[in-house]
VMD Tcl script that draws the C-alpha trace (Angstrom):
set ca {
  {-16.77 -9.09 14.17}
  {-19.66 -11.53 14.12}
  {-19.90 -13.43 17.38}
  {-22.46 -16.19 17.03}
  {-23.58 -18.25 14.04}
  {-27.08 -18.15 12.61}
  {-29.49 -20.25 14.66}
  {-29.92 -22.71 11.80}
  {-26.22 -23.53 11.95}
  {-25.90 -24.04 15.70}
  {-26.81 -27.73 15.57}
  {-24.20 -28.35 12.88}
  {-21.30 -26.75 14.76}
  {-20.45 -29.94 16.66}
  {-19.75 -31.73 13.38}
  {-17.96 -28.88 11.59}
  {-14.51 -30.08 10.55}
  {-13.06 -27.11 8.65}
  {-9.55 -26.40 9.92}
  {-10.43 -23.12 11.71}
  {-12.91 -25.06 13.86}
  {-10.31 -27.69 14.68}
  {-7.89 -24.96 15.73}
  {-10.58 -23.25 17.81}
  {-11.35 -26.50 19.63}
  {-7.69 -26.93 20.57}
  {-7.68 -23.38 21.91}
  {-10.81 -24.04 23.97}
  {-9.15 -27.13 25.44}
  {-6.06 -25.06 26.33}
  {-8.14 -22.44 28.10}
  {-10.07 -25.13 29.98}
  {-6.77 -26.44 31.37}
  {-5.51 -23.02 32.48}
  {-6.37 -21.61 35.91}
  {-8.83 -18.83 35.19}
  {-8.69 -19.65 31.50}
  {-12.47 -19.76 31.11}
  {-12.83 -16.18 32.31}
  {-9.92 -14.39 30.61}
  {-10.15 -12.30 27.47}
  {-8.72 -14.51 24.74}
  {-5.72 -12.95 23.00}
  {-4.92 -13.82 19.39}
  {-1.65 -12.43 18.07}
  {0.17 -12.10 14.77}
  {3.73 -10.83 14.48}
  {5.30 -8.73 11.77}
  {8.93 -7.73 11.19}
  {8.97 -4.38 9.35}
  {12.50 -4.90 8.00}
  {10.90 -5.27 4.56}
  {7.67 -4.44 2.81}
  {4.64 -6.39 4.04}
  {3.87 -9.20 1.61}
  {0.99 -11.56 1.09}
  {2.37 -13.98 3.68}
  {1.93 -11.26 6.29}
  {-1.66 -10.75 5.20}
  {-2.20 -14.50 5.21}
  {-1.24 -14.83 8.85}
  {-3.74 -12.15 9.88}
  {-6.46 -13.62 7.63}
  {-6.03 -17.15 8.93}
  {-5.83 -16.05 12.55}
  {-9.03 -14.04 12.07}
  {-10.74 -17.16 10.72}
  {-9.73 -19.13 13.82}
  {-10.92 -16.27 16.01}
  {-14.33 -16.27 14.36}
  {-14.61 -20.06 14.61}
  {-13.78 -19.77 18.32}
  {-16.49 -17.15 18.80}
  {-18.99 -19.32 16.95}
  {-18.21 -22.40 19.06}
  {-18.46 -20.36 22.28}
  {-21.63 -18.61 21.02}
  {-20.03 -15.19 21.41}
  {-19.81 -15.51 25.19}
  {-16.01 -15.12 25.35}
  {-14.26 -11.78 24.82}
  {-11.49 -11.89 22.23}
  {-8.82 -9.53 20.92}
  {-6.52 -9.74 17.91}
  {-3.17 -7.99 18.33}
  {-0.98 -7.32 15.30}
  {2.47 -6.81 16.82}
  {5.22 -5.05 14.84}
  {8.78 -5.81 15.95}
  {9.87 -2.33 14.89}
  {12.50 -1.94 17.62}
  {14.61 -4.67 16.02}
  {17.90 -3.58 14.45}
  {18.25 -3.26 10.67}
  {20.56 -6.22 9.98}
  {20.69 -5.98 6.17}
  {19.44 -3.69 3.44}
  {16.43 -5.14 1.57}
  {16.81 -5.69 -2.17}
  {13.47 -4.14 -3.10}
  {13.76 -0.61 -1.70}
  {15.24 2.63 -3.07}
  {18.08 4.62 -1.52}
  {20.03 1.55 -0.44}
  {23.23 3.53 0.16}
  {21.42 5.72 2.64}
  {20.10 2.67 4.50}
  {23.56 1.13 4.82}
  {24.52 4.01 7.08}
  {21.78 2.90 9.50}
  {22.63 -0.79 9.85}
  {21.95 -2.08 13.40}
  {19.80 0.94 14.22}
  {16.27 0.22 15.47}
  {13.92 0.07 12.49}
  {11.86 2.81 14.12}
  {14.93 5.10 13.86}
  {15.92 4.25 10.29}
  {14.83 6.94 7.77}
  {12.14 5.97 5.28}
  {13.93 5.16 1.99}
  {10.76 5.65 -0.05}
  {10.25 9.31 0.78}
  {13.66 10.42 2.08}
  {16.04 11.45 -0.68}
  {19.73 11.21 0.26}
  {20.97 13.91 -2.15}
  {19.88 16.49 -4.69}
  {20.23 14.02 -7.55}
  {17.12 12.17 -6.42}
  {13.78 12.70 -8.11}
  {12.46 14.97 -5.39}
  {15.74 16.77 -4.74}
  {15.36 16.46 -0.99}
  {13.27 14.98 1.78}
  {9.65 14.46 0.88}
  {7.37 16.62 3.03}
  {5.10 13.58 3.42}
  {7.91 11.31 4.57}
  {7.19 8.88 7.36}
  {9.27 9.27 10.48}
  {11.03 5.97 9.83}
  {11.33 2.89 7.64}
  {9.29 0.99 10.24}
  {6.61 3.68 10.29}
  {6.29 3.45 6.50}
  {5.99 -0.34 6.54}
  {3.65 -0.32 9.56}
  {1.37 2.20 7.87}
  {1.37 0.18 4.69}
  {0.42 -2.97 6.56}
  {-2.35 -1.22 8.47}
  {-3.84 0.19 5.27}
  {-4.15 -3.29 3.86}
  {-5.57 -4.76 7.05}
  {-8.12 -1.95 7.21}
  {-8.99 -2.42 3.53}
  {-9.83 -6.05 4.21}
  {-11.96 -5.12 7.21}
  {-9.97 -6.99 9.85}
  {-10.77 -6.16 13.45}
  {-7.42 -5.82 15.21}
  {-5.27 -3.72 17.54}
  {-1.87 -2.59 16.28}
  {1.04 -2.74 18.72}
  {4.47 -1.24 18.11}
  {7.39 -2.87 19.94}
  {9.10 0.52 20.23}
  {6.07 2.01 21.94}
  {5.44 -1.01 24.17}
  {9.02 -1.18 25.41}
  {9.22 2.59 25.99}
  {5.84 2.78 27.77}
  {6.80 0.23 30.41}
  {4.21 -2.35 29.31}
  {6.98 -4.96 29.11}
  {8.90 -3.90 32.23}
  {7.59 -6.51 34.66}
  {8.34 -9.35 32.26}
  {11.76 -7.90 31.36}
  {12.65 -7.86 35.05}
  {11.47 -11.44 35.30}
  {13.69 -12.28 32.30}
  {16.63 -10.79 34.17}
  {15.73 -12.75 37.30}
  {15.73 -16.08 35.40}
  {18.62 -15.11 33.09}
  {20.62 -18.29 33.70}
  {17.64 -20.52 32.93}
  {17.00 -18.67 29.68}
  {20.66 -19.02 28.72}
  {20.52 -22.75 29.46}
  {17.67 -23.08 26.96}
  {19.25 -21.05 24.17}
  {23.01 -21.72 24.33}
  {22.87 -25.42 23.31}
  {21.25 -24.37 20.04}
  {24.10 -21.97 19.11}
  {27.56 -22.42 17.68}
  {30.68 -21.69 19.79}
  {31.22 -18.16 18.42}
  {27.62 -17.11 19.01}
  {27.59 -18.69 22.46}
  {30.44 -16.39 23.45}
  {28.46 -13.24 22.67}
  {24.84 -14.27 23.22}
  {22.56 -12.55 25.69}
  {18.75 -12.44 25.70}
  {19.10 -8.66 26.18}
  {20.16 -6.35 23.35}
  {21.09 -2.96 24.81}
  {20.47 0.16 22.78}
  {23.78 2.07 22.73}
  {23.50 5.53 24.28}
  {26.27 6.75 21.94}
  {25.44 5.25 18.53}
  {21.79 4.39 19.07}
  {22.42 0.91 17.63}
  {20.84 -2.29 18.91}
  {23.94 -4.10 20.17}
  {24.59 -7.82 20.13}
  {27.15 -7.95 22.94}
  {27.79 -10.24 25.92}
  {26.85 -9.21 29.42}
  {29.74 -8.79 31.87}
  {27.52 -8.18 34.90}
  {23.88 -8.37 35.96}
  {22.01 -7.04 38.95}
  {18.53 -8.54 39.14}
  {17.68 -6.56 42.27}
  {18.60 -3.25 40.64}
  {17.18 -4.34 37.30}
  {20.39 -3.55 35.39}
  {22.91 -5.18 33.07}
  {26.49 -4.17 32.28}
  {28.26 -4.52 28.93}
  {31.14 -3.00 26.98}
  {30.05 -0.48 24.35}
  {31.94 -1.41 21.16}
  {32.01 2.23 20.01}
  {33.72 3.58 23.13}
  {35.28 0.52 24.74}
  {33.78 1.62 28.04}
  {31.61 -0.36 30.41}
  {27.99 0.74 30.43}
  {25.43 -0.14 33.07}
  {21.84 0.22 31.90}
  {18.44 -0.74 33.16}
  {16.49 -3.39 31.25}
  {13.24 -1.42 31.48}
  {11.79 1.61 29.73}
  {13.08 0.82 26.26}
  {16.80 0.82 27.16}
  {17.13 -2.75 25.86}
  {15.37 -5.03 23.44}
  {15.22 -8.81 23.71}
  {16.72 -11.20 21.20}
  {13.83 -12.36 19.08}
  {13.29 -15.87 20.51}
  {13.41 -14.42 24.01}
  {11.36 -11.45 22.80}
  {8.66 -13.76 21.44}
  {8.40 -15.55 24.79}
  {8.47 -12.26 26.68}
  {5.67 -10.90 24.50}
  {3.52 -14.01 25.00}
  {3.95 -13.71 28.74}
  {3.49 -9.95 29.04}
  {0.39 -9.82 26.82}
  {-1.11 -13.16 27.84}
  {-1.22 -14.44 24.27}
  {-3.43 -17.51 23.80}
  {-3.07 -18.20 20.08}
  {-0.39 -17.46 17.50}
  {0.47 -19.36 14.35}
  {3.85 -19.39 12.63}
  {5.55 -20.63 9.49}
  {6.97 -24.13 9.26}
  {10.49 -22.68 9.27}
  {9.94 -21.48 12.84}
  {9.04 -24.82 14.44}
  {12.30 -24.96 16.41}
  {11.93 -21.32 17.43}
  {8.38 -21.96 18.68}
  {9.72 -24.80 20.81}
  {12.49 -22.67 22.34}
  {10.25 -19.66 22.91}
  {7.66 -21.91 24.56}
  {10.30 -23.19 26.99}
  {11.35 -19.63 27.81}
  {7.71 -18.61 28.25}
  {7.29 -21.32 30.89}
  {10.44 -20.17 32.69}
  {8.97 -16.67 32.76}
  {5.85 -18.06 34.43}
  {3.64 -17.87 31.35}
  {1.70 -20.47 29.36}
  {2.77 -20.82 25.71}
  {0.00 -20.05 23.24}
  {-1.84 -22.57 21.10}
  {-1.21 -22.44 17.36}
  {-0.09 -24.39 14.34}
  {2.74 -24.18 11.83}
  {1.67 -23.36 8.30}
  {3.63 -24.13 5.16}
  {5.49 -21.34 3.40}
  {4.60 -19.75 0.11}
  {6.92 -20.31 -2.85}
  {7.50 -18.23 -5.94}
  {7.10 -19.62 -9.47}
  {10.62 -21.09 -9.24}
  {9.80 -22.96 -6.03}
  {11.91 -20.64 -3.86}
  {10.76 -19.36 -0.48}
  {9.18 -15.92 -0.63}
  {11.28 -13.32 1.17}
  {10.40 -9.78 2.28}
  {13.94 -8.57 1.62}
  {14.23 -10.20 -1.82}
  {10.78 -9.10 -2.88}
  {10.34 -12.29 -4.92}
  {6.70 -12.79 -4.08}
  {3.47 -11.07 -4.95}
  {2.61 -7.95 -3.06}
  {-0.91 -7.42 -1.80}
  {-1.25 -4.60 -4.35}
  {-0.31 -7.05 -7.11}
  {-3.13 -9.41 -6.24}
  {-5.72 -6.68 -5.78}
  {-4.95 -5.27 -9.21}
  {-6.11 -8.50 -10.83}
  {-8.68 -10.06 -8.49}
  {-10.89 -9.41 -5.50}
  {-9.81 -9.31 -1.85}
  {-12.10 -12.28 -1.20}
  {-10.23 -14.42 -3.74}
  {-7.00 -13.67 -1.89}
  {-8.64 -14.69 1.39}
  {-9.73 -17.94 -0.26}
  {-6.16 -18.65 -1.35}
  {-5.06 -18.21 2.27}
  {-7.86 -20.44 3.58}
  {-7.14 -23.42 1.36}
  {-4.67 -26.05 2.60}
  {-2.65 -23.89 5.01}
  {-0.36 -26.80 5.85}
  {0.57 -27.45 2.22}
  {3.30 -25.52 0.40}
  {1.77 -23.49 -2.43}
  {3.28 -21.51 -5.25}
  {2.18 -17.92 -5.09}
  {2.58 -16.09 -8.38}
  {0.40 -14.33 -10.93}
  {-0.88 -17.44 -12.69}
  {-2.77 -18.63 -9.57}
  {-4.94 -15.50 -9.44}
  {-7.58 -16.32 -12.10}
  {-8.19 -19.78 -10.65}
  {-8.60 -18.40 -7.14}
  {-11.00 -15.75 -8.44}
  {-13.21 -18.36 -10.12}
  {-13.09 -20.77 -7.18}
  {-14.30 -18.02 -4.86}
  {-17.23 -17.32 -7.17}
  {-18.10 -21.03 -7.26}
  {-18.08 -21.29 -3.47}
  {-20.15 -18.14 -2.97}
  {-22.70 -19.29 -5.57}
  {-23.06 -22.70 -3.92}
  {-23.52 -21.40 -0.37}
  {-27.27 -20.53 -0.39}
  {-28.35 -24.03 -1.45}
  {-26.06 -25.99 0.88}
  {-27.01 -27.87 4.03}
  {-25.89 -26.38 7.34}
  {-22.82 -28.62 7.70}
  {-21.76 -27.86 4.14}
  {-22.11 -24.15 4.79}
  {-19.76 -24.39 7.78}
  {-17.24 -26.18 5.58}
  {-17.64 -23.66 2.77}
  {-14.61 -21.32 2.73}
  {-16.81 -18.27 2.19}
  {-18.40 -18.78 5.63}
  {-14.95 -18.26 7.13}
  {-13.91 -15.51 4.70}
  {-17.01 -13.46 5.52}
  {-17.19 -14.25 9.26}
  {-20.33 -16.34 8.89}
  {-22.22 -13.90 6.67}
  {-21.38 -14.60 3.00}
  {-23.06 -12.10 0.68}
  {-25.47 -13.14 -2.03}
  {-23.61 -13.23 -5.33}
  {-25.25 -14.15 -8.62}
  {-22.95 -13.95 -11.62}
  {-23.81 -14.63 -15.27}
  {-20.32 -15.81 -16.33}
  {-17.05 -17.00 -14.82}
  {-13.92 -14.92 -14.41}
  {-12.00 -17.32 -16.65}
  {-14.52 -16.88 -19.44}
  {-14.40 -13.13 -18.96}
  {-10.61 -13.21 -19.33}
  {-10.90 -15.08 -22.61}
  {-13.54 -12.67 -23.83}
  {-11.20 -9.76 -23.16}
  {-8.42 -11.63 -24.94}
  {-10.40 -12.34 -28.12}
  {-12.20 -9.02 -28.31}
  {-8.88 -7.20 -27.72}
  {-10.74 -4.55 -25.78}
  {-9.73 -2.68 -22.68}
  {-13.10 -0.95 -22.41}
  {-15.51 -2.24 -19.76}
  {-18.48 -0.87 -21.71}
  {-17.61 -3.15 -24.62}
  {-17.33 -6.12 -22.25}
  {-20.75 -5.38 -20.81}
  {-22.15 -5.44 -24.33}
  {-20.97 -9.04 -24.67}
  {-22.14 -9.97 -21.18}
  {-25.66 -8.73 -21.97}
  {-25.82 -11.15 -24.89}
  {-25.47 -13.93 -22.34}
  {-27.71 -12.30 -19.72}
  {-29.94 -9.64 -21.29}
  {-30.81 -7.91 -18.02}
  {-27.22 -7.77 -16.72}
  {-26.00 -4.31 -15.72}
  {-23.12 -3.02 -13.56}
  {-25.67 -1.85 -10.99}
  {-27.33 -5.27 -10.78}
  {-24.05 -7.21 -10.84}
  {-21.47 -4.95 -9.14}
  {-19.18 -7.92 -8.50}
  {-19.13 -8.64 -12.24}
  {-18.29 -5.00 -12.92}
  {-15.28 -5.31 -10.62}
  {-14.32 -8.57 -12.34}
  {-14.41 -6.83 -15.71}
  {-11.87 -4.31 -14.46}
  {-9.66 -7.07 -13.02}
  {-9.88 -9.00 -16.30}
  {-8.77 -5.99 -18.33}
  {-5.78 -5.42 -16.04}
  {-4.78 -9.09 -16.17}
  {-5.17 -9.24 -19.94}
  {-3.09 -6.09 -20.47}
  {-0.22 -7.24 -18.25}
  {-0.10 -11.02 -18.70}
  {-2.17 -12.34 -21.61}
  {-1.67 -9.77 -24.35}
  {2.17 -9.88 -24.24}
  {2.24 -13.70 -24.44}
  {-0.33 -14.41 -27.16}
  {1.15 -16.47 -29.99}
  {-1.19 -17.38 -32.83}
  {-0.33 -20.08 -35.34}
  {-1.69 -21.13 -38.71}
  {-4.00 -24.13 -38.88}
  {-2.71 -27.35 -40.39}
  {-4.57 -28.74 -43.39}
  {-6.54 -31.17 -41.23}
  {-7.30 -28.51 -38.63}
  {-8.49 -26.14 -41.35}
  {-10.98 -28.74 -42.57}
  {-12.37 -29.25 -39.05}
  {-12.56 -25.50 -38.42}
  {-14.38 -25.05 -41.71}
  {-16.86 -27.73 -40.65}
  {-17.39 -25.95 -37.32}
  {-18.01 -22.70 -39.18}
  {-20.65 -24.39 -41.34}
  {-22.38 -25.89 -38.30}
  {-22.45 -22.52 -36.60}
  {-23.90 -20.99 -39.75}
  {-26.80 -23.44 -39.51}
  {-27.23 -23.04 -35.75}
  {-30.65 -21.82 -34.62}
  {-30.92 -18.37 -33.15}
  {-30.41 -18.43 -29.39}
  {-28.54 -21.75 -29.36}
  {-27.34 -22.53 -25.85}
  {-23.73 -22.99 -24.84}
  {-24.38 -26.71 -24.40}
  {-25.76 -27.05 -27.91}
  {-22.87 -25.05 -29.35}
  {-20.41 -27.23 -27.43}
  {-21.99 -30.30 -29.04}
  {-21.27 -28.73 -32.44}
  {-17.63 -28.21 -31.49}
  {-17.36 -31.90 -30.54}
  {-19.15 -32.98 -33.71}
  {-16.90 -30.90 -35.97}
  {-13.88 -32.61 -34.47}
  {-15.23 -36.16 -34.45}
  {-16.49 -35.93 -38.03}
  {-13.10 -34.76 -39.28}
  {-10.58 -37.24 -37.98}
  {-10.47 -36.60 -34.24}
  {-11.20 -39.58 -32.00}
  {-12.16 -39.73 -28.36}
  {-8.47 -40.08 -27.54}
  {-7.37 -37.11 -29.69}
  {-10.18 -34.61 -29.01}
  {-7.85 -32.77 -26.61}
  {-5.64 -31.97 -29.60}
  {-8.69 -30.60 -31.45}
  {-9.50 -28.18 -28.66}
  {-5.85 -27.21 -28.35}
  {-5.84 -26.40 -32.06}
  {-8.90 -24.18 -31.62}
  {-7.24 -22.28 -28.79}
  {-3.88 -21.88 -30.52}
  {-5.30 -20.84 -33.90}
  {-8.18 -18.64 -32.71}
  {-7.11 -17.43 -29.22}
  {-3.32 -17.48 -29.39}
  {-2.96 -19.71 -26.35}
  {-2.66 -23.43 -25.61}
  {-5.61 -23.59 -23.20}
  {-8.95 -21.88 -23.01}
  {-12.56 -21.90 -21.85}
  {-15.36 -24.33 -22.58}
  {-15.68 -23.24 -26.20}
  {-19.44 -23.62 -26.53}
  {-19.96 -21.23 -23.60}
  {-17.47 -18.87 -25.16}
  {-19.34 -18.87 -28.47}
  {-22.61 -18.15 -26.67}
  {-21.02 -15.18 -24.93}
  {-18.91 -13.86 -27.80}
  {-21.61 -14.39 -30.40}
  {-22.04 -16.88 -33.27}
  {-21.42 -14.29 -36.04}
  {-18.34 -12.98 -34.21}
  {-16.99 -16.50 -33.72}
  {-17.50 -17.31 -37.42}
  {-15.64 -14.12 -38.31}
  {-12.86 -15.16 -35.93}
  {-12.62 -18.58 -37.61}
  {-12.44 -16.90 -41.01}
  {-9.57 -14.67 -39.84}
  {-7.80 -17.66 -38.36}
  {-8.09 -19.69 -41.56}
  {-6.84 -16.77 -43.66}
  {-3.83 -16.31 -41.37}
  {-4.83 -12.78 -40.35}
  {-4.49 -13.58 -36.64}
  {-0.91 -14.79 -37.11}
  {-0.06 -11.61 -38.95}
}
mol new
graphics top color blue
foreach p $ca { graphics top sphere $p radius 0.5 }
foreach p [lrange $ca 0 end-1] q [lrange $ca 1 end] { graphics top cylinder $p $q radius 0.2 }
display resetview
């Protein structure tokens, strides 16, 4: 990870107001208030519950935290050591079967078992009727192991610098023992914080400790009937046997309820910064109170808004109603996804396939603007944060949106054909010279195949529209060779204005062009499209549209 900004940007840091800088300043103030805070290694943490497949929200938390970490390092000129811990709560019990996994019947038999002991439903076949006829030789050891590995692959693909912690391993290794014993010592104080937030039934059974049953292996939610802080043990009744069981709280024999677990983790690891979703504001407050009782200092952080699906519903790991990281990366670059995470983290945003093209183009606009910006503008440019202060040089001949429309009109799924069109616009353009554009061509083909092609609906031109389209065709026929996109756009305007369209109704003229010629209600700046697609090809397209061939 980059530690210090370029020398030319140092003077501008004091005035940088991008949200990662504001977060970093609050963290610096926290550390300044803490005894020894200026000398400690600064711990950033993100948490992940592997009860479902990792989704884009999980990635977003790591991406945003990494941006704050880099801003902190820039403001402290790389003089402070930092770590980013990605903590998987894989010792938690499986409370329900996710909707978006195979072999659900098999999983139901493992309800309440630690996720790290639940078989992997993706590679473990429950009977001979399954596709593989038995357990896959490449099966992960558990459902948690599968999800953890999947998350790590994505984090590695994006180049994040992090350390992965497994709750199962940390509890079993003894890393949490000292804090668990402290939790037992202040048990009554922890209960006094949590119980008022619970209903009567839950109050009767609540304990910050969840023992792992020695008979069933399940993570039990049972009340404690005795505690011995000096011995470091708790006593409960095992629901499977009806017998009293005394167990130590150390060495992985118990797991903490998650609000207590969060506070215990902050204390044990010395976490300085962790963000959380807006739905966890109350939980952050409770965990912070418990952290103080344990003798720790709650971390700095902020609450981000949640992502919504196209219906405005909260994205859920178990429902699988949001985009996966694989979904996004099939249609746009990793950097465009990082941009989507950077923008307005405290505003609720819909996260579905239609947002991808816009994010892809916005990233390209920001990266193109960066080299010519003043220092302060560079620090406010999202690409500075996406690329840890070192945005790459990116020169692109056309936009992603225009490329999508080119794929749609040319009806090609061959990148070589697309490059033929691109070279009309930029004669010296090649995949080797513009590798980013080559990637975009592949993304555009995928997006067209899956989302644009199935929804195209062409219509016939009305009599008035046919006259205006005929006039546009004539103007294009008289256009000089090498006419620019701007000049061609002027012709499009002129064809409309000279054939009944006023300033107030020109939008309807462009909509007619898109619906008749492209099969969609919106489209690119049409002059730029003509320049890229070609004047003869556009005239042929108009002719087909007027004859009704496109509708057929």
